[in-house]
N, C-alpha and C positions, 0 to 999 in steps of 0.2 A: 643168471642173467649175464654174468661176465666171468671171464677167467683171465688171469694176468701172470706174467713173468717179470721179475725185477732183477737187474744185474747192477752190481756196484764195483768200483775199482777195488781190487783185492788188497793192495798195499794200504790204502787209506782206510778201508772199512773191513779189516780182517775179522772184526768182532760183531759185524752187523747181525748175524743170526742170533747170537746171544742177546744182543740189545733188543732185537725184535721180539724174541721169546719173552723177555722181561716186560716190555712195554705194550706189546700187541699192536704197535703202530709204527709204520715206516717213518713218519715225520718225527715221532718221539725217539725212535732208535737213532736216527740221524742226529738229532739234538744231543742225545747222550754221547755221541761220538764226535761232538764239536761243531756240527753244522746248525747254527742258530736259525738260519733262514735260507730258502732256496726258491728258485723260480723255474717255470717251464720254458726251455729255450725253443723247442720245436715239437710239434705233433704232426704226424703224417697219418691221414685217415683214408682208408679205402674199403671197398667191399670185396670179399673173397669167400671161397668155401673154407669152412673150418678144418683145422687139422684133426686127426683122430682123437687126440686128448681133449681138445676143446669141445668137439662134438659129443663126447661122452659126458664131460662135466656139465655141459649146457643141456644135456638130454634132448638133443635135437638131431635130425638126420644130417649126415655129411653133405647132403645136397642142398641144404638151406643156408644161404649166405649169412656171414657175420660181418659186423663192422670191425675192421682190424686197425688198431692204432699202435704206431711206434712212436715213442717219445723220448726226449732227453731232458733231464732236469740238471740245472747247474747251481752251484753255490753263488753267493753274492760277489765273488771274485771272477765269476764266469767259468770256473772249472767244472767239468762234467762230474756229477756225483751219482747219476742213475740213468740207465737205459731200460726202458720198459716196452713190453709187447702185451697188448690186451686184445681179447676177442670178445665181442658182445653179441648177444642174440639180436640180429638185425631187426626183427619184428617187435622187439620189446623195449628198445633203447633209442633215445634221441640224443645226439651229441651236439652241444652248442659251443662254438669257438668265438670268444669275444676278445678283440684286441684291447690292450690296456690303454 
């Protein structure tokens, strides 16, 4: 239904892979590394054709559009902690954005 990539500042989160393997959760891995809470700063959503990797993972033709989301999460001090890119099967997913 979806495939995602997550990127973290290397200096601050040098052990994110080990923390994720232990917790199996990005939120819990961040907590283990000192981030008690965080929020989404921005999400940019568009429709596009999937890249080859997403097409294979989603088991869909490369000619069927996906919902493409780029996002930035920040800690409670406003410092970026994660940049993510997600591709969702456009005919299976509905995204809802609700302001706080």
